[in-house]
Biopython code that builds the backbone (N, CA, C, O; Angstrom):
import numpy as np
from Bio.PDB.StructureBuilder import StructureBuilder

atoms = [
    (1, "MET", "N", (76.084, 81.553, 91.734)),
    (1, "MET", "CA", (76.367, 81.610, 90.506)),
    (1, "MET", "C", (78.088, 81.812, 90.495)),
    (1, "MET", "O", (78.834, 82.394, 91.283)),
    (2, "ALA", "N", (78.408, 80.886, 88.949)),
    (2, "ALA", "CA", (79.878, 80.998, 88.559)),
    (2, "ALA", "C", (80.340, 82.111, 87.761)),
    (2, "ALA", "O", (79.628, 82.412, 86.803)),
    (3, "VAL", "N", (81.610, 82.920, 88.007)),
    (3, "VAL", "CA", (81.726, 83.831, 87.332)),
    (3, "VAL", "C", (82.936, 83.307, 86.206)),
    (3, "VAL", "O", (83.946, 82.708, 86.575)),
    (4, "ARG", "N", (82.657, 83.627, 84.860)),
    (4, "ARG", "CA", (82.884, 83.000, 83.775)),
    (4, "ARG", "C", (84.273, 83.934, 83.582)),
    (4, "ARG", "O", (83.878, 85.088, 83.416)),
    (5, "ARG", "N", (85.135, 83.908, 83.556)),
    (5, "ARG", "CA", (86.636, 84.804, 83.056)),
    (5, "ARG", "C", (87.072, 84.365, 81.744)),
    (5, "ARG", "O", (87.184, 83.182, 81.421)),
    (6, "TYR", "N", (87.350, 85.519, 80.887)),
    (6, "TYR", "CA", (87.754, 85.623, 79.513)),
    (6, "TYR", "C", (89.093, 85.612, 79.908)),
    (6, "TYR", "O", (89.315, 86.368, 80.854)),
    (7, "PHE", "N", (90.307, 84.833, 79.374)),
    (7, "PHE", "CA", (91.680, 84.960, 78.725)),
    (7, "PHE", "C", (91.687, 85.190, 77.410)),
    (7, "PHE", "O", (91.074, 84.639, 76.496)),
    (8, "SER", "N", (92.652, 86.299, 77.428)),
    (8, "SER", "CA", (92.714, 86.167, 75.822)),
    (8, "SER", "C", (94.387, 85.359, 75.588)),
    (8, "SER", "O", (95.353, 85.590, 76.315)),
    (9, "VAL", "N", (94.388, 84.582, 74.627)),
    (9, "VAL", "CA", (95.332, 83.919, 74.459)),
    (9, "VAL", "C", (96.213, 83.823, 73.478)),
    (9, "VAL", "O", (95.624, 84.379, 72.551)),
    (10, "TYR", "N", (97.545, 83.378, 72.961)),
    (10, "TYR", "CA", (97.665, 83.410, 72.187)),
    (10, "TYR", "C", (98.337, 81.880, 71.220)),
    (10, "TYR", "O", (99.057, 80.991, 71.676)),
    (11, "PRO", "N", (97.724, 82.029, 69.622)),
    (11, "PRO", "CA", (97.510, 80.573, 69.615)),
    (11, "PRO", "C", (98.649, 79.916, 69.483)),
    (11, "PRO", "O", (99.692, 80.552, 69.639)),
    (12, "GLN", "N", (98.699, 78.579, 69.183)),
    (12, "GLN", "CA", (99.670, 77.105, 69.877)),
    (12, "GLN", "C", (100.463, 77.678, 68.137)),
    (12, "GLN", "O", (100.124, 77.929, 66.981)),
    (13, "PRO", "N", (101.434, 77.639, 68.843)),
    (13, "PRO", "CA", (103.144, 77.495, 67.694)),
    (13, "PRO", "C", (102.893, 75.861, 66.927)),
    (13, "PRO", "O", (102.542, 74.762, 67.356)),
    (14, "GLY", "N", (103.332, 76.475, 65.424)),
    (14, "GLY", "CA", (103.171, 75.172, 64.662)),
    (14, "GLY", "C", (103.385, 73.695, 65.298)),
    (14, "GLY", "O", (103.798, 73.431, 66.427)),
    (15, "ALA", "N", (103.004, 72.830, 64.300)),
    (15, "ALA", "CA", (103.703, 71.296, 64.737)),
    (15, "ALA", "C", (105.252, 71.498, 65.029)),
    (15, "ALA", "O", (105.626, 71.475, 66.202)),
    (16, "PHE", "N", (106.261, 71.715, 63.892)),
    (16, "PHE", "CA", (107.516, 71.740, 64.300)),
    (16, "PHE", "C", (108.172, 72.629, 65.806)),
    (16, "PHE", "O", (109.189, 72.335, 66.434)),
    (17, "ALA", "N", (107.246, 73.709, 66.066)),
    (17, "ALA", "CA", (107.791, 74.715, 66.670)),
    (17, "ALA", "C", (107.631, 73.936, 67.912)),
    (17, "ALA", "O", (108.578, 73.803, 68.687)),
    (18, "ARG", "N", (106.202, 73.295, 68.185)),
    (18, "ARG", "CA", (106.360, 72.569, 69.460)),
    (18, "ARG", "C", (107.155, 70.973, 69.938)),
    (18, "ARG", "O", (107.241, 70.370, 71.007)),
    (19, "MET", "N", (107.477, 70.799, 69.018)),
    (19, "MET", "CA", (108.782, 69.391, 68.734)),
    (19, "MET", "C", (109.873, 70.247, 69.614)),
    (19, "MET", "O", (110.467, 69.838, 70.611)),
    (20, "LEU", "N", (110.010, 71.777, 68.880)),
    (20, "LEU", "CA", (111.487, 72.122, 69.646)),
    (20, "LEU", "C", (111.231, 72.646, 70.741)),
    (20, "LEU", "O", (112.164, 73.201, 71.321)),
    (21, "GLY", "N", (110.016, 72.636, 71.307)),
    (21, "GLY", "CA", (109.598, 72.655, 72.668)),
    (21, "GLY", "C", (108.822, 74.190, 72.486)),
    (21, "GLY", "O", (107.669, 74.267, 72.911)),
    (22, "LYS", "N", (109.360, 75.237, 71.946)),
    (22, "LYS", "CA", (108.502, 76.123, 71.755)),
    (22, "LYS", "C", (107.110, 76.658, 72.729)),
    (22, "LYS", "O", (106.094, 75.977, 72.868)),
    (23, "LYS", "N", (107.231, 77.417, 73.073)),
    (23, "LYS", "CA", (105.445, 77.935, 73.914)),
    (23, "LYS", "C", (105.401, 79.239, 73.804)),
    (23, "LYS", "O", (106.188, 80.185, 73.818)),
    (24, "ALA", "N", (104.052, 79.009, 73.668)),
    (24, "ALA", "CA", (103.491, 80.610, 73.101)),
    (24, "ALA", "C", (103.776, 81.546, 73.827)),
    (24, "ALA", "O", (103.789, 81.129, 74.985)),
    (25, "PRO", "N", (103.952, 82.322, 73.792)),
    (25, "PRO", "CA", (104.051, 83.411, 74.768)),
    (25, "PRO", "C", (102.784, 83.852, 75.944)),
    (25, "PRO", "O", (101.646, 83.947, 75.485)),
    (26, "ALA", "N", (102.900, 84.000, 76.789)),
    (26, "ALA", "CA", (101.958, 84.455, 78.071)),
    (26, "ALA", "C", (101.425, 85.475, 77.741)),
    (26, "ALA", "O", (102.143, 86.370, 77.294)),
    (27, "THR", "N", (99.963, 85.684, 77.854)),
    (27, "THR", "CA", (99.474, 86.927, 77.379)),
    (27, "THR", "C", (99.274, 87.943, 78.612)),
    (27, "THR", "O", (99.885, 87.567, 79.612)),
    (28, "THR", "N", (98.490, 89.260, 78.786)),
    (28, "THR", "CA", (99.245, 89.925, 80.364)),
    (28, "THR", "C", (98.086, 89.101, 81.207)),
    (28, "THR", "O", (98.257, 88.908, 82.411)),
    (29, "ASP", "N", (96.591, 88.498, 80.358)),
    (29, "ASP", "CA", (95.795, 87.371, 81.273)),
    (29, "ASP", "C", (96.092, 86.649, 81.661)),
    (29, "ASP", "O", (95.809, 86.417, 82.837)),
    (30, "GLU", "N", (96.873, 85.805, 80.910)),
    (30, "GLU", "CA", (98.050, 84.783, 81.763)),
    (30, "GLU", "C", (98.105, 84.566, 82.592)),
    (30, "GLU", "O", (97.581, 83.883, 83.472)),
    (31, "TRP", "N", (99.288, 85.584, 82.271)),
    (31, "TRP", "CA", (100.406, 85.835, 83.850)),
    (31, "TRP", "C", (99.961, 86.259, 85.080)),
    (31, "TRP", "O", (100.378, 85.866, 86.169)),
    (32, "VAL", "N", (98.362, 87.778, 84.693)),
    (32, "VAL", "CA", (97.847, 87.968, 85.970)),
    (32, "VAL", "C", (97.247, 87.172, 86.818)),
    (32, "VAL", "O", (97.179, 87.357, 88.033)),
    (33, "HIS", "N", (96.568, 85.806, 85.903)),
    (33, "HIS", "CA", (95.968, 84.872, 86.227)),
    (33, "HIS", "C", (97.041, 83.649, 87.048)),
    (33, "HIS", "O", (96.600, 83.047, 88.027)),
    (34, "GLY", "N", (97.965, 83.473, 86.710)),
    (34, "GLY", "CA", (99.154, 83.013, 87.185)),
    (34, "GLY", "C", (99.577, 83.423, 88.399)),
    (34, "GLY", "O", (99.763, 82.613, 89.306)),
    (35, "VAL", "N", (99.744, 84.529, 88.521)),
    (35, "VAL", "CA", (100.694, 85.076, 89.610)),
    (35, "VAL", "C", (99.269, 85.193, 90.563)),
    (35, "VAL", "O", (99.512, 84.964, 91.748)),
    (36, "ALA", "N", (97.852, 85.501, 90.279)),
    (36, "ALA", "CA", (97.167, 85.045, 91.452)),
    (36, "ALA", "C", (96.956, 83.403, 91.655)),
    (36, "ALA", "O", (96.362, 83.087, 92.686)),
    (37, "THR", "N", (97.449, 82.172, 90.639)),
    (37, "THR", "CA", (96.959, 81.389, 91.331)),
    (37, "THR", "C", (98.176, 81.007, 92.248)),
    (37, "THR", "O", (98.166, 79.929, 92.842)),
    (38, "GLN", "N", (99.405, 82.036, 92.385)),
    (38, "GLN", "CA", (100.331, 81.028, 93.210)),
    (38, "GLN", "C", (100.104, 81.920, 94.439)),
    (38, "GLN", "O", (100.612, 81.750, 95.547)),
    (39, "LYS", "N", (99.315, 82.838, 94.094)),
    (39, "LYS", "CA", (99.218, 84.035, 95.477)),
    (39, "LYS", "C", (98.164, 83.168, 96.239)),
    (39, "LYS", "O", (98.483, 83.104, 97.427)),
    (40, "HIS", "N", (96.923, 82.423, 95.940)),
    (40, "HIS", "CA", (96.272, 82.436, 96.447)),
    (40, "HIS", "C", (96.574, 80.782, 96.956)),
    (40, "HIS", "O", (96.299, 80.527, 98.129)),
    (41, "GLN", "N", (97.121, 79.696, 96.106)),
    (41, "GLN", "CA", (98.028, 78.848, 96.941)),
    (41, "GLN", "C", (98.790, 79.081, 98.089)),
    (41, "GLN", "O", (98.759, 78.365, 99.090)),
    (42, "LEU", "N", (99.669, 80.369, 97.903)),
    (42, "LEU", "CA", (100.322, 80.741, 99.031)),
    (42, "LEU", "C", (99.262, 81.047, 100.412)),
    (42, "LEU", "O", (99.724, 80.536, 101.433)),
    (43, "ASN", "N", (98.372, 81.541, 100.556)),
    (43, "ASN", "CA", (97.417, 82.068, 101.312)),
    (43, "ASN", "C", (96.974, 81.026, 101.650)),
    (43, "ASN", "O", (96.856, 81.109, 102.873)),
    (44, "GLN", "N", (96.571, 79.851, 101.249)),
    (44, "GLN", "CA", (95.692, 78.192, 101.510)),
    (44, "GLN", "C", (97.268, 77.751, 102.337)),
    (44, "GLN", "O", (97.292, 76.994, 103.307)),
    (45, "GLN", "N", (98.231, 78.243, 101.870)),
    (45, "GLN", "CA", (98.958, 77.231, 102.997)),
    (45, "GLN", "C", (99.552, 77.909, 104.154)),
    (45, "GLN", "O", (100.126, 77.354, 105.091)),
    (46, "MET", "N", (99.357, 79.158, 103.994)),
    (46, "MET", "CA", (99.896, 79.778, 105.157)),
    (46, "MET", "C", (98.831, 79.653, 106.012)),
    (46, "MET", "O", (99.277, 79.541, 107.154)),
    (47, "LEU", "N", (97.625, 79.620, 105.998)),
    (47, "LEU", "CA", (96.305, 79.851, 106.576)),
    (47, "LEU", "C", (96.123, 78.531, 107.135)),
    (47, "LEU", "O", (95.763, 78.447, 108.309)),
    (48, "SER", "N", (96.426, 76.969, 106.106)),
    (48, "SER", "CA", (96.445, 75.956, 106.903)),
    (48, "SER", "C", (97.940, 75.773, 108.153)),
    (48, "SER", "O", (97.777, 74.939, 109.044)),
    (49, "ALA", "N", (99.115, 76.464, 108.130)),
    (49, "ALA", "CA", (99.907, 76.241, 108.952)),
    (49, "ALA", "C", (99.268, 77.160, 110.073)),
    (49, "ALA", "O", (99.376, 76.703, 111.211)),
    (50, "PHE", "N", (98.597, 78.422, 109.942)),
    (50, "PHE", "CA", (97.837, 79.095, 110.804)),
    (50, "PHE", "C", (97.165, 77.991, 111.713)),
    (50, "PHE", "O", (97.455, 77.721, 112.879)),
    (51, "ARG", "N", (96.474, 77.577, 111.137)),
    (51, "ARG", "CA", (95.211, 76.565, 112.409)),
    (51, "ARG", "C", (96.324, 75.144, 112.679)),
    (51, "ARG", "O", (95.885, 74.179, 113.305)),
    (52, "GLN", "N", (97.201, 75.140, 112.354)),
    (52, "GLN", "CA", (98.304, 73.655, 113.235)),
    (52, "GLN", "C", (98.100, 74.550, 114.315)),
    (52, "GLN", "O", (97.901, 75.732, 114.037)),
    (53, "PRO", "N", (98.122, 74.069, 115.882)),
    (53, "PRO", "CA", (98.945, 74.288, 116.997)),
    (53, "PRO", "C", (100.638, 73.969, 117.096)),
    (53, "PRO", "O", (101.262, 72.955, 116.786)),
    (54, "THR", "N", (100.961, 74.891, 117.494)),
    (54, "THR", "CA", (102.329, 74.863, 117.773)),
    (54, "THR", "C", (103.075, 74.997, 118.916)),
    (54, "THR", "O", (104.157, 75.462, 119.273)),
    (55, "LEU", "N", (102.189, 74.470, 119.333)),
    (55, "LEU", "CA", (102.872, 74.875, 120.545)),
    (55, "LEU", "C", (101.743, 73.809, 121.288)),
    (55, "LEU", "O", (100.514, 73.858, 121.229)),
    (56, "PRO", "N", (102.918, 72.501, 122.246)),
    (56, "PRO", "CA", (102.014, 71.531, 123.058)),
    (56, "PRO", "C", (100.959, 72.343, 123.811)),
    (56, "PRO", "O", (101.111, 73.553, 123.978)),
    (57, "GLU", "N", (99.661, 71.538, 124.364)),
    (57, "GLU", "CA", (98.722, 71.535, 125.262)),
    (57, "GLU", "C", (99.769, 72.056, 126.151)),
    (57, "GLU", "O", (100.963, 71.807, 125.988)),
    (58, "PRO", "N", (99.164, 72.988, 127.360)),
    (58, "PRO", "CA", (100.055, 72.797, 128.908)),
    (58, "PRO", "C", (99.668, 71.801, 129.311)),
    (58, "PRO", "O", (98.807, 71.102, 128.776)),
    (59, "PRO", "N", (100.230, 71.586, 130.290)),
    (59, "PRO", "CA", (99.895, 70.343, 130.888)),
    (59, "PRO", "C", (98.766, 70.659, 132.442)),
    (59, "PRO", "O", (98.681, 71.574, 133.260)),
    (60, "LYS", "N", (98.018, 69.272, 132.215)),
    (60, "LYS", "CA", (96.656, 69.864, 133.246)),
    (60, "LYS", "C", (97.513, 69.295, 134.763)),
    (60, "LYS", "O", (98.329, 68.405, 134.999)),
    (61, "PRO", "N", (96.740, 70.461, 135.665)),
    (61, "PRO", "CA", (97.646, 70.099, 137.181)),
    (61, "PRO", "C", (96.983, 69.076, 137.568)),
    (61, "PRO", "O", (95.810, 68.759, 137.367)),
    (62, "ALA", "N", (97.989, 68.471, 138.262)),
    (62, "ALA", "CA", (98.358, 67.631, 138.876)),
    (62, "ALA", "C", (97.183, 67.578, 140.125)),
    (62, "ALA", "O", (96.653, 68.552, 140.659)),
    (63, "ALA", "N", (96.937, 66.071, 140.427)),
    (63, "ALA", "CA", (95.875, 66.198, 141.464)),
    (63, "ALA", "C", (97.050, 66.454, 142.970)),
    (63, "ALA", "O", (98.191, 66.012, 143.110)),
    (64, "GLN", "N", (96.283, 67.264, 143.861)),
    (64, "GLN", "CA", (97.001, 67.488, 145.260)),
    (64, "GLN", "C", (97.923, 66.786, 145.474)),
    (64, "GLN", "O", (97.506, 65.651, 145.243)),
    (65, "ALA", "N", (98.874, 66.736, 145.757)),
    (65, "ALA", "CA", (99.647, 65.779, 146.759)),
    (65, "ALA", "C", (98.919, 65.965, 147.997)),
    (65, "ALA", "O", (98.319, 66.920, 148.489)),
    (66, "PRO", "N", (99.196, 64.514, 148.435)),
    (66, "PRO", "CA", (98.337, 64.187, 150.045)),
    (66, "PRO", "C", (99.207, 65.171, 151.145)),
    (66, "PRO", "O", (100.432, 65.056, 151.192)),
    (67, "SER", "N", (98.487, 66.153, 152.033)),
    (67, "SER", "CA", (99.301, 66.879, 152.932)),
    (67, "SER", "C", (100.736, 65.890, 153.573)),
    (67, "SER", "O", (100.764, 64.659, 153.575)),
    (68, "PRO", "N", (101.686, 66.669, 154.010)),
    (68, "PRO", "CA", (102.457, 65.224, 154.555)),
    (68, "PRO", "C", (102.016, 64.876, 156.190)),
    (68, "PRO", "O", (101.204, 65.498, 156.874)),
    (69, "ALA", "N", (102.706, 63.852, 156.519)),
    (69, "ALA", "CA", (102.061, 63.808, 158.018)),
    (69, "ALA", "C", (102.237, 64.945, 158.774)),
    (69, "ALA", "O", (103.026, 65.843, 158.480)),
    (70, "PRO", "N", (101.401, 64.924, 159.903)),
    (70, "PRO", "CA", (102.106, 66.175, 160.806)),
    (70, "PRO", "C", (103.210, 65.851, 161.766)),
    (70, "PRO", "O", (103.379, 64.846, 162.456)),
    (71, "VAL", "N", (104.126, 67.263, 161.609)),
    (71, "VAL", "CA", (105.622, 66.832, 162.258)),
    (71, "VAL", "C", (104.863, 66.967, 163.580)),
    (71, "VAL", "O", (103.892, 67.710, 163.729)),
    (72, "ARG", "N", (105.404, 66.163, 164.551)),
    (72, "ARG", "CA", (106.306, 65.718, 165.850)),
    (72, "ARG", "C", (107.294, 66.617, 166.257)),
    (72, "ARG", "O", (108.459, 66.755, 165.883)),
    (73, "LEU", "N", (106.586, 67.234, 167.132)),
    (73, "LEU", "CA", (107.663, 68.498, 168.091)),
    (73, "LEU", "C", (108.478, 67.132, 169.203)),
    (73, "LEU", "O", (108.199, 65.949, 169.398)),
    (74, "PRO", "N", (109.203, 67.750, 169.554)),
    (74, "PRO", "CA", (109.675, 66.738, 170.963)),
    (74, "PRO", "C", (109.331, 67.838, 171.984)),
    (74, "PRO", "O", (109.530, 69.046, 172.109)),
    (75, "THR", "N", (108.505, 66.492, 172.892)),
    (75, "THR", "CA", (108.047, 67.206, 174.417)),
    (75, "THR", "C", (109.024, 67.379, 175.213)),
    (75, "THR", "O", (109.987, 66.616, 175.292)),
    (76, "PRO", "N", (108.856, 68.421, 175.886)),
    (76, "PRO", "CA", (109.764, 68.742, 176.992)),
    (76, "PRO", "C", (110.058, 67.740, 178.128)),
    (76, "PRO", "O", (109.136, 67.067, 178.587)),
    (77, "LYS", "N", (111.241, 67.630, 178.564)),
    (77, "LYS", "CA", (111.690, 66.611, 179.184)),
    (77, "LYS", "C", (111.053, 66.432, 180.511)),
    (77, "LYS", "O", (110.706, 67.426, 181.148)),
    (78, "LYS", "N", (110.907, 65.445, 180.891)),
    (78, "LYS", "CA", (110.286, 65.532, 182.722)),
    (78, "LYS", "C", (111.155, 65.779, 183.496)),
    (78, "LYS", "O", (110.928, 66.483, 184.481)),
    (79, "TYR", "N", (112.841, 65.057, 183.140)),
    (79, "TYR", "CA", (113.774, 64.523, 183.914)),
    (79, "TYR", "C", (115.176, 66.049, 183.722)),
    (79, "TYR", "O", (115.281, 66.559, 182.606)),
    (80, "LEU", "N", (115.783, 66.400, 184.503)),
    (80, "LEU", "CA", (116.975, 67.282, 184.004)),
    (80, "LEU", "C", (118.192, 66.367, 183.723)),
    (80, "LEU", "O", (118.820, 66.927, 182.825)),
    (81, "ARG", "N", (118.790, 65.264, 184.062)),
    (81, "ARG", "CA", (119.412, 64.477, 183.215)),
    (81, "ARG", "C", (119.408, 62.672, 183.229)),
    (81, "ARG", "O", (118.901, 62.010, 184.134)),
    (82, "ARG", "N", (119.909, 62.253, 182.340)),
    (82, "ARG", "CA", (119.696, 60.894, 182.587)),
    (82, "ARG", "C", (121.109, 60.109, 182.651)),
    (82, "ARG", "O", (122.112, 60.780, 182.409)),
    (83, "TRP", "N", (121.203, 59.267, 182.840)),
    (83, "TRP", "CA", (121.945, 58.198, 183.406)),
    (83, "TRP", "C", (121.878, 56.787, 183.125)),
    (83, "TRP", "O", (120.790, 56.232, 183.282)),
    (84, "ARG", "N", (122.873, 56.120, 182.733)),
    (84, "ARG", "CA", (122.674, 54.393, 182.623)),
    (84, "ARG", "C", (123.654, 54.001, 184.446)),
    (84, "ARG", "O", (124.781, 54.470, 184.605)),
    (85, "ASP", "N", (123.063, 53.242, 185.442)),
    (85, "ASP", "CA", (124.032, 52.747, 186.450)),
    (85, "ASP", "C", (125.017, 52.167, 186.178)),
    (85, "ASP", "O", (124.646, 51.221, 185.484)),
    (86, "PRO", "N", (126.205, 52.130, 186.304)),
    (86, "PRO", "CA", (127.089, 51.110, 186.363)),
    (86, "PRO", "C", (127.302, 49.935, 186.288)),
    (86, "PRO", "O", (127.918, 49.260, 185.463)),
    (87, "ILE", "N", (126.341, 49.508, 187.903)),
    (87, "ILE", "CA", (126.205, 48.613, 188.656)),
    (87, "ILE", "C", (125.340, 47.260, 187.896)),
    (87, "ILE", "O", (125.656, 46.092, 187.667)),
    (88, "THR", "N", (123.856, 48.243, 187.598)),
    (88, "THR", "CA", (123.110, 47.469, 187.111)),
    (88, "THR", "C", (122.312, 47.483, 185.554)),
    (88, "THR", "O", (121.443, 46.736, 185.105)),
    (89, "SER", "N", (123.071, 48.775, 184.904)),
    (89, "SER", "CA", (123.167, 48.859, 183.852)),
    (89, "SER", "C", (121.556, 49.323, 183.566)),
    (89, "SER", "O", (121.131, 49.310, 182.411)),
    (90, "GLU", "N", (120.941, 49.616, 184.377)),
    (90, "GLU", "CA", (119.527, 50.418, 184.627)),
    (90, "GLU", "C", (119.917, 52.192, 184.298)),
    (90, "GLU", "O", (120.908, 52.878, 184.554)),
    (91, "TRP", "N", (118.450, 52.513, 183.537)),
    (91, "TRP", "CA", (118.134, 53.639, 183.627)),
    (91, "TRP", "C", (117.917, 55.092, 184.655)),
    (91, "TRP", "O", (116.805, 55.397, 185.088)),
    (92, "ARG", "N", (118.459, 55.441, 184.781)),
    (92, "ARG", "CA", (118.299, 56.669, 186.063)),
    (92, "ARG", "C", (117.885, 57.846, 185.861)),
    (92, "ARG", "O", (118.175, 58.417, 184.810)),
    (93, "TYR", "N", (117.182, 58.401, 186.749)),
    (93, "TYR", "CA", (116.890, 59.571, 186.209)),
    (93, "TYR", "C", (117.205, 61.055, 187.229)),
    (93, "TYR", "O", (117.141, 60.995, 188.457)),
    (94, "ALA", "N", (117.440, 61.944, 186.710)),
    (94, "ALA", "CA", (117.115, 62.880, 188.355)),
    (94, "ALA", "C", (116.436, 64.183, 187.828)),
    (94, "ALA", "O", (116.858, 64.792, 186.846)),
    (95, "TYR", "N", (115.456, 64.522, 188.488)),
    (95, "TYR", "CA", (113.923, 65.087, 188.534)),
    (95, "TYR", "C", (114.354, 66.249, 188.742)),
    (95, "TYR", "O", (114.954, 66.108, 189.808)),
    (96, "ALA", "N", (114.503, 67.785, 188.311)),
    (96, "ALA", "CA", (114.190, 69.281, 189.255)),
    (96, "ALA", "C", (112.960, 68.573, 190.923)),
    (96, "ALA", "O", (112.292, 67.540, 190.968)),
    (97, "GLU", "N", (113.122, 69.577, 191.917)),
    (97, "GLU", "CA", (112.787, 69.348, 192.478)),
    (97, "GLU", "C", (111.624, 70.443, 192.577)),
    (97, "GLU", "O", (111.735, 71.601, 192.174)),
    (98, "LYS", "N", (110.275, 69.783, 193.295)),
    (98, "LYS", "CA", (109.044, 70.386, 193.338)),
    (98, "LYS", "C", (109.194, 71.720, 193.975)),
    (98, "LYS", "O", (110.247, 71.583, 194.597)),
    (99, "ALA", "N", (108.862, 72.672, 194.147)),
    (99, "ALA", "CA", (108.606, 73.988, 195.553)),
    (99, "ALA", "C", (107.586, 73.600, 196.089)),
    (99, "ALA", "O", (107.120, 74.216, 197.048)),
]
sb = StructureBuilder()
sb.init_structure("model")
sb.init_model(0)
sb.init_chain("A")
sb.init_seg("    ")
for serial, (resi, resn, name, xyz) in enumerate(atoms, 1):
    if name == "N":
        sb.init_residue(resn, " ", resi, " ")
    sb.init_atom(name, np.array(xyz, "f"), 0.0, 1.0, " ", f" {name:<3s}", serial, name[0])
structure = sb.get_structure()
């Protein structure tokens, strides 16, 4: 069911006054209706602004990176020292004596 509204209006000015750009003064009903219309339009604009997302969506979590290759720790040396033989250019090793 539509609500019908009654507005009291002033009579339009005569033809000569309209040519000069005169307008009928607004009645209280017309002024209240104009203010209410502006408020309604402002509310609609605010609601549409609130409905729009303001921040981008948070990034999706990336797939987990593959685990790095296992770190190989240096193995303990079996020899105490090594050196290159000056005559044959071969590597020589000095081992600890077993007791």
